[in-house]
C-alpha atoms as a printed R data frame, in Angstrom:
    type eleno elety resid chain resno      x       y       z
1   ATOM     1    CA   MET     A     1 61.213 178.762  80.169
2   ATOM     2    CA   THR     A     2 61.126 182.371  78.991
3   ATOM     3    CA   ALA     A     3 62.618 183.525  75.718
4   ATOM     4    CA   GLU     A     4 65.288 185.522  77.520
5   ATOM     5    CA   CYS     A     5 67.533 184.355  80.389
6   ATOM     6    CA   PRO     A     6 70.347 185.878  82.426
7   ATOM     7    CA   ALA     A     7 73.937 185.533  81.178
8   ATOM     8    CA   MET     A     8 74.820 183.037  83.939
9   ATOM     9    CA   GLU     A     9 71.956 180.774  82.916
10  ATOM    10    CA   LYS     A    10 73.005 181.017  79.272
11  ATOM    11    CA   GLU     A    11 76.524 179.940  80.223
12  ATOM    12    CA   LEU     A    12 75.259 176.981  82.264
13  ATOM    13    CA   LEU     A    13 72.950 175.932  79.459
14  ATOM    14    CA   SER     A    14 75.863 176.010  77.011
15  ATOM    15    CA   THR     A    15 77.938 173.715  79.217
16  ATOM    16    CA   GLY     A    16 75.028 171.350  79.906
17  ATOM    17    CA   TYR     A    17 74.979 171.771  83.709
18  ATOM    18    CA   VAL     A    18 71.310 172.806  83.995
19  ATOM    19    CA   GLU     A    19 68.552 170.202  83.976
20  ATOM    20    CA   THR     A    20 65.024 171.503  83.400
21  ATOM    21    CA   THR     A    21 61.808 169.702  84.295
22  ATOM    22    CA   PRO     A    22 58.823 170.474  82.054
23  ATOM    23    CA   SER     A    23 56.101 172.194  84.059
24  ATOM    24    CA   VAL     A    24 52.488 171.026  84.244
25  ATOM    25    CA   GLU     A    25 51.583 173.988  82.037
26  ATOM    26    CA   GLU     A    26 54.138 173.003  79.382
27  ATOM    27    CA   ASN     A    27 53.025 169.362  79.448
28  ATOM    28    CA   GLY     A    28 49.429 170.517  79.272
29  ATOM    29    CA   ALA     A    29 50.244 172.662  76.244
30  ATOM    30    CA   LYS     A    30 51.741 169.604  74.538
31  ATOM    31    CA   ASP     A    31 48.645 167.524  75.311
32  ATOM    32    CA   VAL     A    32 46.293 170.235  74.076
33  ATOM    33    CA   PHE     A    33 48.366 170.694  70.918
34  ATOM    34    CA   ARG     A    34 48.066 166.979  70.180
35  ATOM    35    CA   LEU     A    35 44.301 166.983  70.798
36  ATOM    36    CA   LEU     A    36 43.826 170.013  68.574
37  ATOM    37    CA   LYS     A    37 45.891 168.532  65.741
38  ATOM    38    CA   GLU     A    38 43.870 165.318  65.926
39  ATOM    39    CA   ASN     A    39 40.402 166.850  66.252
40  ATOM    40    CA   PHE     A    40 40.168 170.552  65.322
41  ATOM    41    CA   TYR     A    41 38.295 171.061  62.054
42  ATOM    42    CA   ASP     A    42 41.196 173.049  60.537
43  ATOM    43    CA   PRO     A    43 44.397 171.510  62.015
44  ATOM    44    CA   GLU     A    44 46.739 173.505  59.778
45  ATOM    45    CA   ARG     A    45 46.113 176.568  61.926
46  ATOM    46    CA   ILE     A    46 47.360 174.952  65.135
47  ATOM    47    CA   ARG     A    47 50.759 175.822  66.578
48  ATOM    48    CA   GLN     A    48 52.350 174.486  69.757
49  ATOM    49    CA   MET     A    49 53.098 177.303  72.201
50  ATOM    50    CA   HIS     A    50 54.507 177.471  75.739
51  ATOM    51    CA   THR     A    51 51.130 177.641  77.469
52  ATOM    52    CA   ILE     A    52 47.754 175.952  77.040
53  ATOM    53    CA   GLN     A    53 45.916 179.195  76.360
54  ATOM    54    CA   GLU     A    54 48.468 180.349  73.801
55  ATOM    55    CA   THR     A    55 48.199 177.001  72.026
56  ATOM    56    CA   ILE     A    56 44.401 177.182  71.967
57  ATOM    57    CA   LYS     A    57 44.549 180.769  70.735
58  ATOM    58    CA   THR     A    58 46.350 179.696  67.554
59  ATOM    59    CA   SER     A    59 43.099 178.035  66.453
60  ATOM    60    CA   GLY     A    60 41.527 181.471  66.035
61  ATOM    61    CA   ASP     A    61 38.230 179.911  67.183
62  ATOM    62    CA   VAL     A    62 36.370 181.445  70.141
63  ATOM    63    CA   TYR     A    63 34.443 178.217  70.800
64  ATOM    64    CA   THR     A    64 37.577 176.118  71.264
65  ATOM    65    CA   THR     A    65 38.365 176.631  74.927
66  ATOM    66    CA   LEU     A    66 39.018 175.104  78.340
67  ATOM    67    CA   VAL     A    67 35.910 174.077  80.295
68  ATOM    68    CA   PRO     A    68 35.431 172.623  83.788
69  ATOM    69    CA   LYS     A    69 34.968 168.874  84.162
70  ATOM    70    CA   HIS     A    70 32.219 169.415  86.722
71  ATOM    71    CA   GLY     A    71 29.688 172.100  87.540
72  ATOM    72    CA   ALA     A    72 28.431 175.024  85.463
73  ATOM    73    CA   GLY     A    73 29.505 174.792  81.832
74  ATOM    74    CA   SER     A    74 30.614 171.157  82.060
75  ATOM    75    CA   ASN     A    75 29.639 168.325  79.752
76  ATOM    76    CA   GLU     A    76 27.943 166.440  82.598
77  ATOM    77    CA   GLN     A    77 25.239 169.099  82.714
78  ATOM    78    CA   LEU     A    78 24.325 168.191  79.135
79  ATOM    79    CA   THR     A    79 24.554 164.419  79.395
80  ATOM    80    CA   SER     A    80 23.403 163.582  82.938
81  ATOM    81    CA   THR     A    81 19.773 162.578  83.479
82  ATOM    82    CA   THR     A    82 19.801 162.850  87.271
83  ATOM    83    CA   LEU     A    83 20.899 166.415  88.029
84  ATOM    84    CA   CYS     A    84 18.692 168.605  90.210
85  ATOM    85    CA   ASP     A    85 18.035 172.321  90.573
86  ATOM    86    CA   LEU     A    86 15.923 174.612  92.771
87  ATOM    87    CA   GLY     A    87 12.730 174.233  90.731
88  ATOM    88    CA   LEU     A    88 12.472 177.945  89.958
89  ATOM    89    CA   HIS     A    89 11.110 179.741  86.898
90  ATOM    90    CA   VAL     A    90 13.024 182.982  86.351
91  ATOM    91    CA   GLN     A    91 13.050 185.888  83.930
92  ATOM    92    CA   GLN     A    92 16.121 188.011  83.413
93  ATOM    93    CA   GLU     A    93 15.826 191.684  84.287
94  ATOM    94    CA   GLU     A    94 18.365 194.473  84.237
95  ATOM    95    CA   ALA     A    95 19.154 193.979  87.942
96  ATOM    96    CA   GLY     A    96 19.123 190.176  88.160
97  ATOM    97    CA   PHE     A    97 16.732 187.243  87.755
98  ATOM    98    CA   ARG     A    98 13.112 187.637  88.841
99  ATOM    99    CA   ILE     A    99 11.360 184.561  90.279
100 ATOM   100    CA   VAL     A   100  8.125 184.237  88.294
101 ATOM   101    CA   GLY     A   101  7.083 180.765  89.452
102 ATOM   102    CA   MET     A   102  8.026 177.556  91.227
103 ATOM   103    CA   ARG     A   103  7.511 173.878  90.423
104 ATOM   104    CA   ASN     A   104  5.463 171.739  92.770
105 ATOM   105    CA   ASP     A   105  8.648 169.984  93.903
106 ATOM   106    CA   SER     A   106 10.668 173.184  94.222
107 ATOM   107    CA   SER     A   107 13.355 173.306  96.903
108 ATOM   108    CA   VAL     A   108 12.180 176.773  97.922
109 ATOM   109    CA   LEU     A   109  8.462 176.132  98.521
110 ATOM   110    CA   PHE     A   110  8.891 175.946 102.290
111 ATOM   111    CA   SER     A   111 11.618 178.578 102.515
112 ATOM   112    CA   GLU     A   112 11.260 182.335 102.953
113 ATOM   113    CA   ILE     A   113 11.753 182.933  99.202
114 ATOM   114    CA   MET     A   114  8.669 184.153  97.341
115 ATOM   115    CA   THR     A   115  7.535 184.563  93.755
116 ATOM   116    CA   GLY     A   116  8.452 188.105  92.753
117 ATOM   117    CA   ASP     A   117 11.782 188.129  94.606
118 ATOM   118    CA   LEU     A   118 14.862 189.216  92.657
119 ATOM   119    CA   ILE     A   119 17.926 186.945  92.662
120 ATOM   120    CA   VAL     A   120 21.103 189.040  92.608
121 ATOM   121    CA   GLY     A   121 23.603 186.307  93.542
122 ATOM   122    CA   ALA     A   122 23.936 182.538  93.278
123 ATOM   123    CA   ASN     A   123 26.598 180.444  94.999
124 ATOM   124    CA   ASN     A   124 28.672 183.559  95.724
125 ATOM   125    CA   VAL     A   125 28.544 184.726  92.103
126 ATOM   126    CA   ASN     A   126 27.087 188.167  91.374
127 ATOM   127    CA   VAL     A   127 24.293 187.760  88.786
128 ATOM   128    CA   SER     A   128 23.008 191.350  88.852
129 ATOM   129    CA   ASN     A   129 23.407 193.886  86.048
130 ATOM   130    CA   LEU     A   130 24.479 191.265  83.519
131 ATOM   131    CA   LYS     A   131 24.258 191.799  79.804
132 ATOM   132    CA   PRO     A   132 23.034 188.857  77.676
133 ATOM   133    CA   GLY     A   133 26.025 186.830  76.591
134 ATOM   134    CA   SER     A   134 28.405 188.236  79.202
135 ATOM   135    CA   HIS     A   135 29.237 184.767  80.546
136 ATOM   136    CA   LEU     A   136 28.182 182.399  77.810
137 ATOM   137    CA   ARG     A   137 28.469 183.762  74.308
138 ATOM   138    CA   ALA     A   138 24.792 183.175  73.721
139 ATOM   139    CA   SER     A   139 22.703 182.979  76.876
140 ATOM   140    CA   THR     A   140 23.026 184.533  80.308
141 ATOM   141    CA   THR     A   141 19.867 182.779  81.531
142 ATOM   142    CA   HIS     A   142 21.395 179.498  80.406
143 ATOM   143    CA   TRP     A   143 24.512 180.272  82.455
144 ATOM   144    CA   PHE     A   144 22.523 181.293  85.550
145 ATOM   145    CA   LYS     A   145 20.508 178.061  85.628
146 ATOM   146    CA   ASP     A   146 23.688 176.022  85.355
147 ATOM   147    CA   LEU     A   147 25.010 177.773  88.476
148 ATOM   148    CA   VAL     A   148 22.248 176.173  90.552
149 ATOM   149    CA   THR     A   149 22.309 172.701  88.988
150 ATOM   150    CA   GLY     A   150 24.045 169.704  90.537
151 ATOM   151    CA   ASN     A   151 23.616 166.383  92.275
152 ATOM   152    CA   LYS     A   152 20.632 165.908  94.556
153 ATOM   153    CA   GLY     A   153 21.278 167.314  98.022
154 ATOM   154    CA   THR     A   154 24.035 169.680  96.889
155 ATOM   155    CA   PRO     A   155 23.884 172.923  98.923
156 ATOM   156    CA   ALA     A   156 23.104 176.153  97.092
157 ATOM   157    CA   THR     A   157 23.052 179.757  98.283
158 ATOM   158    CA   LEU     A   158 20.922 182.523  96.786
159 ATOM   159    CA   SER     A   159 21.203 186.245  97.469
160 ATOM   160    CA   VAL     A   160 17.615 187.465  97.220
161 ATOM   161    CA   GLU     A   161 16.429 191.068  97.109
162 ATOM   162    CA   ARG     A   162 12.977 192.135  98.301
163 ATOM   163    CA   LYS     A   163 11.921 195.760  98.832
164 ATOM   164    CA   GLY     A   164 15.525 196.932  98.659
165 ATOM   165    CA   CYS     A   165 16.845 194.464 101.247
166 ATOM   166    CA   VAL     A   166 19.175 191.611 100.262
167 ATOM   167    CA   LYS     A   167 19.282 188.377 102.239
168 ATOM   168    CA   LYS     A   168 21.247 185.146 101.748
169 ATOM   169    CA   VAL     A   169 19.245 181.930 101.801
170 ATOM   170    CA   SER     A   170 20.803 178.432 101.924
171 ATOM   171    CA   LEU     A   171 18.953 175.542 100.258
172 ATOM   172    CA   LYS     A   172 19.582 172.061  98.901
173 ATOM   173    CA   LEU     A   173 19.030 170.966  95.316
174 ATOM   174    CA   SER     A   174 16.128 168.527  95.240
175 ATOM   175    CA   SER     A   175 14.015 169.185  92.125
176 ATOM   176    CA   LEU     A   176 14.961 167.073  89.085
177 ATOM   177    CA   ARG     A   177 15.993 169.606  86.468
178 ATOM   178    CA   ARG     A   178 13.560 169.938  83.582
179 ATOM   179    CA   TYR     A   179 14.822 171.288  80.305
180 ATOM   180    CA   ALA     A   180 11.397 171.811  78.714
181 ATOM   181    CA   GLU     A   181  8.195 172.974  80.401
182 ATOM   182    CA   LEU     A   182  4.755 174.233  79.384
183 ATOM   183    CA   SER     A   183  3.892 177.915  79.548
184 ATOM   184    CA   GLU     A   184  0.546 179.617  79.080
185 ATOM   185    CA   THR     A   185 -0.796 181.072  75.831
186 ATOM   186    CA   GLY     A   186 -4.367 181.854  76.846
187 ATOM   187    CA   ARG     A   187 -5.739 179.116  74.541
188 ATOM   188    CA   ASP     A   188 -6.428 175.391  74.991
189 ATOM   189    CA   ASP     A   189 -5.759 174.516  71.345
190 ATOM   190    CA   ILE     A   190 -2.331 176.189  71.238
191 ATOM   191    CA   ARG     A   191  0.179 175.502  73.996
192 ATOM   192    CA   ALA     A   192  3.717 176.763  74.426
193 ATOM   193    CA   VAL     A   193  6.687 174.713  75.520
194 ATOM   194    CA   HIS     A   194  9.814 176.557  76.601
195 ATOM   195    CA   ILE     A   195 13.031 174.642  75.916
196 ATOM   196    CA   ASP     A   196 15.710 175.749  78.345
197 ATOM   197    CA   LYS     A   197 18.559 173.664  76.956
198 ATOM   198    CA   PHE     A   198 19.153 170.769  74.562
199 ATOM   199    CA   ALA     A   199 20.349 168.117  76.993
200 ATOM   200    CA   ALA     A   200 19.921 164.400  77.621
201 ATOM   201    CA   ASN     A   201 16.461 164.858  79.186
202 ATOM   202    CA   THR     A   202 15.083 167.475  76.788
203 ATOM   203    CA   TYR     A   203 13.323 165.071  74.405
204 ATOM   204    CA   ASP     A   204 11.564 163.271  77.282
205 ATOM   205    CA   ASP     A   205 10.652 166.557  78.978
206 ATOM   206    CA   ILE     A   206  8.977 167.846  75.796
207 ATOM   207    CA   CYS     A   207  7.050 164.599  75.359
208 ATOM   208    CA   LYS     A   208  5.829 164.716  78.965
209 ATOM   209    CA   ALA     A   209  4.864 168.377  78.677
210 ATOM   210    CA   LEU     A   210  2.819 167.989  75.491
211 ATOM   211    CA   ARG     A   211  1.290 164.666  76.554
212 ATOM   212    CA   SER     A   212 -0.086 166.454  79.612
213 ATOM   213    CA   CYS     A   213 -2.235 168.629  77.304
214 ATOM   214    CA   ASP     A   214 -5.773 167.641  76.333
215 ATOM   215    CA   PRO     A   215 -5.201 165.610  73.126
216 ATOM   216    CA   CYS     A   216 -8.724 166.390  71.906
217 ATOM   217    CA   LYS     A   217 -7.946 170.126  71.893
218 ATOM   218    CA   LEU     A   218 -4.233 170.421  71.090
219 ATOM   219    CA   ARG     A   219 -3.804 171.751  67.528
220 ATOM   220    CA   GLY     A   220 -0.690 173.902  67.711
221 ATOM   221    CA   VAL     A   221  2.466 174.422  69.734
222 ATOM   222    CA   ILE     A   222  4.754 177.408  70.189
223 ATOM   223    CA   VAL     A   223  8.325 176.227  70.753
224 ATOM   224    CA   ASP     A   224  9.899 178.958  72.877
225 ATOM   225    CA   LEU     A   225 13.654 179.044  72.268
226 ATOM   226    CA   ARG     A   226 14.337 182.464  73.754
227 ATOM   227    CA   GLY     A   227 17.402 182.414  75.962
228 ATOM   228    CA   ASN     A   228 18.346 178.913  74.756
229 ATOM   229    CA   GLY     A   229 22.063 178.938  73.991
230 ATOM   230    CA   GLY     A   230 22.111 175.378  72.621
231 ATOM   231    CA   GLY     A   231 23.249 172.020  73.938
232 ATOM   232    CA   THR     A   232 24.011 168.736  72.226
233 ATOM   233    CA   LEU     A   233 23.609 168.040  68.534
234 ATOM   234    CA   GLU     A   234 22.000 164.685  69.349
235 ATOM   235    CA   SER     A   235 19.276 166.341  71.411
236 ATOM   236    CA   ALA     A   236 18.524 168.853  68.642
237 ATOM   237    CA   VAL     A   237 18.082 165.988  66.158
238 ATOM   238    CA   ASP     A   238 15.831 164.060  68.562
239 ATOM   239    CA   VAL     A   239 13.607 167.092  69.213
240 ATOM   240    CA   SER     A   240 13.387 167.938  65.501
241 ATOM   241    CA   SER     A   241 12.212 164.372  64.877
242 ATOM   242    CA   LEU     A   242  9.178 164.957  67.113
243 ATOM   243    CA   PHE     A   243  7.696 167.461  64.661
244 ATOM   244    CA   ILE     A   244  8.895 166.293  61.212
245 ATOM   245    CA   GLU     A   245  6.907 163.511  59.575
246 ATOM   246    CA   GLY     A   246  8.500 160.907  57.348
247 ATOM   247    CA   PRO     A   247 11.484 158.575  57.788
248 ATOM   248    CA   GLU     A   248 15.061 159.835  57.501
249 ATOM   249    CA   LYS     A   249 14.330 163.476  56.721
250 ATOM   250    CA   GLU     A   250 17.461 165.615  56.850
251 ATOM   251    CA   ILE     A   251 17.849 167.732  59.977
252 ATOM   252    CA   MET     A   252 21.260 169.204  59.186
253 ATOM   253    CA   ASN     A   253 24.490 168.402  57.364
254 ATOM   254    CA   GLU     A   254 27.736 168.423  59.304
255 ATOM   255    CA   ILE     A   255 30.953 169.480  57.545
256 ATOM   256    CA   ARG     A   256 33.726 167.388  59.073
257 ATOM   257    CA   ARG     A   257 37.419 166.976  58.317
258 ATOM   258    CA   GLU     A   258 36.676 163.644  56.689
259 ATOM   259    CA   GLY     A   259 33.689 164.927  54.684
260 ATOM   260    CA   PHE     A   260 29.942 165.467  55.062
261 ATOM   261    CA   LYS     A   261 27.794 163.712  57.627
262 ATOM   262    CA   SER     A   262 24.026 163.950  57.267
263 ATOM   263    CA   HIS     A   263 21.859 163.863  60.400
264 ATOM   264    CA   LYS     A   264 18.297 162.664  59.814
265 ATOM   265    CA   THR     A   265 15.090 162.117  61.766
266 ATOM   266    CA   ASN     A   266 15.508 159.109  64.006
267 ATOM   267    CA   LYS     A   267 12.284 158.938  66.039
268 ATOM   268    CA   ALA     A   268  8.536 158.901  65.465
269 ATOM   269    CA   ALA     A   269  6.967 162.280  64.690
270 ATOM   270    CA   LEU     A   270  4.637 162.215  67.701
271 ATOM   271    CA   PHE     A   271  3.498 165.786  67.006
272 ATOM   272    CA   GLY     A   272  4.023 165.934  63.254
273 ATOM   273    CA   ASP     A   273  0.411 166.868  62.498
274 ATOM   274    CA   ILE     A   274  0.093 169.967  64.686
275 ATOM   275    CA   ALA     A   275  0.937 173.523  63.633
276 ATOM   276    CA   VAL     A   276  4.316 174.740  64.925
277 ATOM   277    CA   GLY     A   277  5.596 178.211  65.660
278 ATOM   278    CA   MET     A   278  8.945 179.218  67.146
279 ATOM   279    CA   LEU     A   279  9.910 182.103  69.405
280 ATOM   280    CA   VAL     A   280 13.553 183.198  69.129
281 ATOM   281    CA   ASP     A   281 15.797 186.006  70.269
282 ATOM   282    CA   GLU     A   282 19.444 187.067  70.080
283 ATOM   283    CA   GLN     A   283 20.359 184.391  72.641
284 ATOM   284    CA   SER     A   284 18.860 181.508  70.602
285 ATOM   285    CA   ALA     A   285 21.949 179.714  69.333
286 ATOM   286    CA   SER     A   286 23.553 176.502  68.111
287 ATOM   287    CA   ALA     A   287 21.206 173.546  68.782
288 ATOM   288    CA   SER     A   288 18.291 176.006  68.890
289 ATOM   289    CA   GLU     A   289 19.205 177.108  65.385
290 ATOM   290    CA   ILE     A   290 19.411 173.495  64.205
291 ATOM   291    CA   LEU     A   291 15.783 173.084  65.280
292 ATOM   292    CA   VAL     A   292 14.763 176.370  63.637
293 ATOM   293    CA   GLY     A   293 16.495 175.441  60.370
294 ATOM   294    CA   SER     A   294 14.967 171.971  60.189
295 ATOM   295    CA   LEU     A   295 11.421 173.094  61.030
296 ATOM   296    CA   LYS     A   296 11.610 176.027  58.613
297 ATOM   297    CA   HIS     A   297 12.714 173.668  55.849
298 ATOM   298    CA   HIS     A   298 10.334 170.747  56.403
299 ATOM   299    CA   ARG     A   299  7.393 172.377  58.183
300 ATOM   300    CA   HIS     A   300  7.599 176.012  57.013
301 ATOM   301    CA   GLY     A   301  7.364 176.694  60.731
302 ATOM   302    CA   LEU     A   302  6.542 180.271  61.730
303 ATOM   303    CA   VAL     A   303  9.447 182.135  63.404
304 ATOM   304    CA   VAL     A   304  8.660 185.127  65.621
305 ATOM   305    CA   GLY     A   305 10.993 187.336  67.623
306 ATOM   306    CA   GLN     A   306 14.496 188.585  66.901
307 ATOM   307    CA   LYS     A   307 17.387 187.476  64.716
308 ATOM   308    CA   THR     A   308 19.093 184.439  66.243
309 ATOM   309    CA   PHE     A   309 22.672 184.383  67.451
310 ATOM   310    CA   GLY     A   310 24.336 182.616  64.495
311 ATOM   311    CA   LYS     A   311 26.428 179.685  65.733
312 ATOM   312    CA   ALA     A   312 26.795 176.810  63.276
313 ATOM   313    CA   SER     A   313 29.745 174.998  64.794
314 ATOM   314    CA   VAL     A   314 29.938 171.737  66.764
315 ATOM   315    CA   GLN     A   315 32.198 171.192  69.774
316 ATOM   316    CA   GLN     A   316 33.361 168.040  71.538
317 ATOM   317    CA   GLY     A   317 35.100 167.794  74.907
318 ATOM   318    CA   PHE     A   318 38.374 165.923  75.427
319 ATOM   319    CA   ASP     A   319 40.190 165.060  78.655
320 ATOM   320    CA   ILE     A   320 43.689 166.489  79.148
321 ATOM   321    CA   PRO     A   321 45.947 163.800  80.691
322 ATOM   322    CA   THR     A   322 47.996 166.265  82.752
323 ATOM   323    CA   ILE     A   323 45.075 168.356  84.072
324 ATOM   324    CA   SER     A   324 42.467 166.719  86.312
325 ATOM   325    CA   ASP     A   325 39.812 169.427  86.637
326 ATOM   326    CA   LYS     A   326 39.595 170.753  83.060
327 ATOM   327    CA   ARG     A   327 38.758 169.523  79.587
328 ATOM   328    CA   VAL     A   328 39.411 171.143  76.249
329 ATOM   329    CA   LYS     A   329 36.321 171.762  74.154
330 ATOM   330    CA   ILE     A   330 37.264 171.655  70.479
331 ATOM   331    CA   THR     A   331 35.329 172.756  67.402
332 ATOM   332    CA   ILE     A   332 35.277 169.582  65.323
333 ATOM   333    CA   SER     A   333 32.910 170.663  62.535
334 ATOM   334    CA   HIS     A   334 30.445 173.192  61.135
335 ATOM   335    CA   TRP     A   335 26.916 172.553  59.905
336 ATOM   336    CA   MET     A   336 24.429 173.666  57.262
337 ATOM   337    CA   THR     A   337 20.640 173.476  57.092
338 ATOM   338    CA   PRO     A   338 18.968 170.834  54.873
339 ATOM   339    CA   ASP     A   339 18.695 173.402  52.064
340 ATOM   340    CA   GLY     A   340 22.358 174.392  52.324
341 ATOM   341    CA   GLN     A   341 22.179 177.570  54.438
342 ATOM   342    CA   TYR     A   342 25.246 178.405  56.505
343 ATOM   343    CA   VAL     A   343 24.100 180.644  59.351
344 ATOM   344    CA   HIS     A   344 27.382 181.004  61.268
345 ATOM   345    CA   GLY     A   345 27.789 184.663  62.173
346 ATOM   346    CA   LYS     A   346 24.488 185.459  60.439
347 ATOM   347    CA   GLY     A   347 21.666 183.775  62.339
348 ATOM   348    CA   PHE     A   348 18.084 183.291  61.201
349 ATOM   349    CA   ARG     A   349 15.868 186.298  60.619
350 ATOM   350    CA   PRO     A   350 12.334 185.869  61.999
351 ATOM   351    CA   ASP     A   351  9.279 185.896  59.767
352 ATOM   352    CA   ILE     A   352  7.795 188.449  62.144
353 ATOM   353    CA   TYR     A   353 10.090 190.723  64.149
354 ATOM   354    CA   VAL     A   354  9.018 191.543  67.709
355 ATOM   355    CA   GLY     A   355 11.235 193.343  70.210
356 ATOM   356    CA   ASP     A   356 12.116 191.471  73.402
357 ATOM   357    CA   VAL     A   357  9.880 192.699  76.247
358 ATOM   358    CA   ARG     A   358 10.880 190.031  78.775
359 ATOM   359    CA   LEU     A   359 13.310 192.309  80.618
360 ATOM   360    CA   SER     A   360 11.586 194.349  83.345
361 ATOM   361    CA   LEU     A   361  8.227 192.643  82.864
362 ATOM   362    CA   LYS     A   362  6.250 194.811  85.294
363 ATOM   363    CA   GLY     A   363  3.195 196.203  83.544
364 ATOM   364    CA   LYS     A   364  4.117 194.619  80.228
365 ATOM   365    CA   ILE     A   365  2.820 191.666  78.268
366 ATOM   366    CA   ASP     A   366  4.783 189.075  76.356
367 ATOM   367    CA   GLU     A   367  4.211 190.672  72.972
368 ATOM   368    CA   ALA     A   368  6.226 188.064  71.075
369 ATOM   369    CA   MET     A   369  4.169 185.204  72.521
370 ATOM   370    CA   GLU     A   370  0.899 186.967  71.746
371 ATOM   371    CA   THR     A   371  1.971 187.599  68.165
372 ATOM   372    CA   ALA     A   372  3.096 183.996  67.672
373 ATOM   373    CA   VAL     A   373 -0.198 182.634  69.025
374 ATOM   374    CA   GLU     A   374 -2.292 184.950  66.847
375 ATOM   375    CA   GLU     A   375 -0.366 184.032  63.690
376 ATOM   376    CA   LEU     A   376 -0.339 180.310  64.441
377 ATOM   377    CA   ALA     A   377 -4.099 180.325  65.077
378 ATOM   378    CA   ARG     A   378 -4.597 181.225  61.422
379 ATOM   379    CA   GLU     A   379 -2.889 177.978  60.438
380 ATOM   380    CA   LEU     A   380 -5.118 175.687  62.486
381 ATOM   381    CA   PRO     A   381 -8.000 175.368  59.982
382 ATOM   382    CA   LYS     A   382 -5.506 174.146  57.370
383 ATOM   383    CA   ARG     A   383 -4.366 171.206  59.523
384 ATOM   384    CA   ASN     A   384 -5.816 167.693  59.608
385 ATOM   385    CA   PHE     A   385 -5.852 166.309  63.127
386 ATOM   386    CA   ASP     A   386 -4.244 162.873  63.434
387 ATOM   387    CA   LYS     A   387 -6.526 160.496  65.357
388 ATOM   388    CA   LYS     A   388 -3.607 158.117  65.898
389 ATOM   389    CA   ARG     A   389 -1.821 160.768  67.934
390 ATOM   390    CA   TYR     A   390 -4.976 161.257  69.993
391 ATOM   391    CA   ARG     A   391 -5.076 157.557  70.836
392 ATOM   392    CA   SER     A   392 -1.338 157.446  71.640
393 ATOM   393    CA   MET     A   393 -1.624 160.420  74.001
394 ATOM   394    CA   LYS     A   394 -4.605 159.149  76.006
């Protein structure tokens, strides 16, 4: 009910003749209030309001919000291991997303879409002229790829521009989504692996990508985190463990309502002996920054690119009993690096700053990648190659 009501309604209320039934919105606000009080990292801020959004707003936290249960932005896209996409490699440009490559199992290989085409729409959503962070607070590329991710066989529609003409093309999702894939560096001893998102499959995708390299030659890896807006904390810890030698090394420390929780390496350091560099930009956030912080601390890993986004908070999704298609994502904690840095709102500054030249790539080179490879190459003579890793990768 509103704060003000007509005189007649006031009179009826005073005599008890009016019965009111709580609306779905009001019941939802009560449910969200309860979930926030039980789980939000600072429950004293929370106030129960008339609507769900007003109740959430009392948290003062931009990362506590409603999210869909299914589709782009949902938790299932982080935790499912069977979702598919179109098998496209894209780069964001000022006017949309340029197709720069296709996987061998891409849905579009036998369609009229070609490498070099510009995607300006996906599933009836305009993706042209977007600024980084305009849909997700960290990564627009992240958001775009989620638009064309779903169960195998799900239909997808792309609006594709070529030579000034735009055409709609209908396809079906059939390529198992990969969250980490190799990219070229121009050298056999240094390979790059681009991590798109920290999800359930990311650890396995990285292992497969690096195991496909010649183990006799591989001496260094560039971990490309540009455009990676994060993912799950668990995935960030798993991936960190791949490169950090030694049992139970701290990855990050979580500041919870009930106290500190330390997250440590939990898997074998399959690539702990090779030199590591990291490429970051202003869209590298959250789980990406957990990886940067842990590798900087334990490996003194080289960081090239731009200052990262600066998100050191952890969210968890909760079902709302009265709303079937939404969940409330709640900030349950904040985190610090192993050496006690709190990067929320600050980000990590790179060791070597390089401007982002990935937008409008025509006639340009990937300067940040070149710089990272050159600097990492200087580290290779200082490294002792682990023969055990060679045998395990054969």
